[in-house]
N, C-alpha and C positions, 0 to 999 in steps of 0.2 A: 504493500500500500504506500502511495506517495501523498504526503500531506504538505502543502505549501503554506507558509506563514507570510502574509503580505500586509501592506498598509498603504493608504492613500497618501500619507505624508510621513516624513521622518520624525523621529523622537516620540513615537507612540508606545514604544516598548516591544517592538516586533522581535528583535533578537533575544530579549529577555524571555519572551514567550517561547521562542523556538528552542533555546537551550534547555529550558526547564521542562518542556514537553519531551525532549530527548532523554533527559534524566529520569523523568517519571515513567517512561516506558519500561525501564528496568530490564532491558534485554538488549541483545546485539542490535544496533541501529546505526544507520548512516545519517549524518547531518551535513548537508551541503550548503555552505555559505556562498550564495550566489550574488551577494552584494559586493561585487568584485572591485568596486571603486573605493570601498572602505570596509573590508571584512573585519568583524570584531568578535565573532563567536569564540575564538580562541582565548580571548581575554577572560572568559568565564570558565573555560574548560581546562586551560593550562595543560594541554596534552603534549605528549612526546612526539617530536617530528619524525615521521617515518620516511618520507620521500618528498622530493621537489622535482617538478617536471616543467620544462619550458614549453610555452604554447606559441605557435606561429600561425599566420595566415599566408596564403600565396598571393603575392602582388606581381604586377607586370614589370618586366625589364625589357627595354627596347634594344634591338640590335641595329645600330646606326647604319651598318653596311647593307642592310636589307630594307629598311624603312624607306618608303617613297612619299611619306607625308600625305597619304590619301585621306586621312581623318576618319576612317570607318570606326576605329576604336573609340574615338571621342564621341561620335554620334551615338554609338551603342550605349555608352556608360551613363546610367541614370543618376549617378552620384557625382559626376564631374571629377572623378578621381584620375582621369587621364584626358588630357586636353591637347588638341592639335589644331593649328591654324595654318595648314599647308606646310608645316615643318615637322621635324621629329617631335613626337608627343612628349609632354611633360607629365610625370607621374606624381600624384599627391598621395603618398602611402597611407596617411592617416584617414583618408576619405575612402579608401578602397575596401570593398566588402568581400573581396577574394572570390568572386563568382567565376572568374575565368572566361567571361564572355568576350572581352576584348581580344584575347588570344584566339578564340574561335572565329571571330569575324575578320581578322587581319588577312587581307588578300596575299601579301608577300610572305606571310608567316614570320614576321619580324619580331614577334613578341613571345617571350617565354616567361615562366613563373619562377620566382625565387621566394624563399621563406623570409617573413618579416615578423619579428618577435613582438607580441602584444602583452605578454605577462607570464605568470607562472601559476601552477597548481601545486598546493602544499597539502599533504595528508598527515593528519595527527591521530594519535591514539590516546583516548582518555577513558580508561575503564572499558565499559561496554559500548562506548560511543566512538565511532570513527568519524572524525571531522575532515571534510574535503573542502578546501576553500580556494577560490580564485583570487589572484592579486594582480590587478591591472597595472601595467607599467605607468609611471608618471608621464603624463603627456599623451598617452595612447587614448584614442577617441572611441574605439570600437569595443564596447563591453559585450554585446551579444555573442560574438564568436568564442570568447573566453567562457561565458556562461554555458554555452553548448558543450564546450570541452569538459567543464566540471560535471555536467549532467551525464556525460558519457561514462563517468566513473561509477554510476549507480549499480548496486547489486540488488536486483529485484527479488532475491530470496529473503531479504530482510526488510523491515520498515525503513522508509526514507522520509526525512524531513528536509524541506527546502526553505532556507531563509532568503526571501526575495529582497531585491532592492526596494526602496520606498518609491511611491508614485505610481503612475500608470503608463509609462513610456515603454519603448522597445525592450530594454533589459527586463522589465517586469513581465511583459508578454512572453519573452523567451523562457523565463523561469517557470511561469505557470503552465505552459504547454505540457500536456501529459500528466498533470496532477489529478489525483482521484478526489481530492477535497482541498478547499482553500479556506484558511482561517484569516479573516480580516481584523487586524488589531486597530482599535481606534481609542480616542479619549473623549470625555464628555464636555467638549468645548465647541464653539461655532466653527473653528478651523478644523477640528476633528470631524465634525459632521460633514462639512463641505467636501473634504477630501475622501471621506468614506463613501459619499454618494458617487463620486467619480470611480472609486474602486469597485463599487457594486455594479455600476454600469459596465465596467470592463469585464468582470468575471461572468456577468450575464451574457454579454456579447460572445464570450468564449464558451458558453454553455457548460460552466463548471459548477458543481454543487459547492455551497459555501455557508459559513456562519460567521458571527461577529463575536469578538472578545472586547469588552470595554475595560481598558486599563485605567488605573487611577480613578476608579469610580468614587463618586462623592466629592470630587474636587471641582466639578462644574455643575451642569444642570441635567435635566432628563430629556433633552431634545433628541439625543441619539436613540434612547429607548422608544420614544414616540415614533421616530422614523422607522425603526426596525419593526415595530408593531404594525404600522400602516403598510409597510412593504412585505409583511409576512416573512421577515428574516429572523432565523433563530439566533438568539443570544446564547452563546455557549458558556460564557462565564462573565462575571464582573469582579475584577480584582481591585480591592479597595486601595484608596490613597493612604498607604500606611508608611509612616516614617521609617520603620525598621526595614521595610523593603528597600527604600531609597538608600539607607545606610549599607545594607548588604550589597546592593548594586554597586555602590561607590567603592566597595572593597573587592569587587570582581567575584562575588560569591553567588552560588546558585540558590535561589529563594527556596526551592523545594527541598534542598539539602539541609539548610540551616533552620528552616521553619517547617516541620512536618505537616502542620495544619494547612499550609499552602500547597504542599505536594498533593494533598487530597484533591485540591481544585484542578490541578493539571491532570491527575489520573481520571477525574470525571470528564474533563474535556476530551481526552483520548477515547474513553468509552463512548461518549456521545457521538464523536466523529465516526467511530467504527460502526455504531448502530445505524447512523444515517447513510453510511456508504454501502451497507450490506444490501 
């Protein structure tokens, strides 16, 4: 089973939920940190590094001796990653999606592909949890190829948790594809509701089953509860705005580990998701 933990905005506690769900499962589980621009699940798990793997995408390289400046490659590229004005094309590596189309349409076959590094995948072991995280290189613009590389590491024989990037853009869509269930983490504030609505529209467009977790419940108002009731969206849990949770978080501790009463909440969430997905 693949459970994705997502949020319409940053700072709602998405990673906190993801790592605690992994801990509450109390069995062999994979946690994939797909927030490759700022992965932070390892801060709470403190696992031992098992391996590091470089991730690359293929980008075009032009053979000047063969190129006639016809511009077919430039006309084909939807992302303007290769541009020609009757001369040898210019390649903008950070805009390339690695599709290989420019090489296919080049009449004199003057284009070949070379590897271009975008980041690394790191694998950690933390008890029963195997954490696999992508780490996008500084300055690299293309997160989805790295996220896809992280997801190729999944072992479908065991439960899988996906810690998605915040928002509703391409990296989030890439992460959520193939999930069996999505938990949307929000907060009881006007900003939380606004971005929850965007996230709900996204998962409904993707036709994925989902539920909502309200984090820091009691710190705002009930407008998120009213919205979920009106839209017939299940609220999987409400985690209270508790100072001791914030203190544990600031120390990089797992809430369910240091406070057994909260572990029960995460166990209930897992049971609820499992029941809804059967």
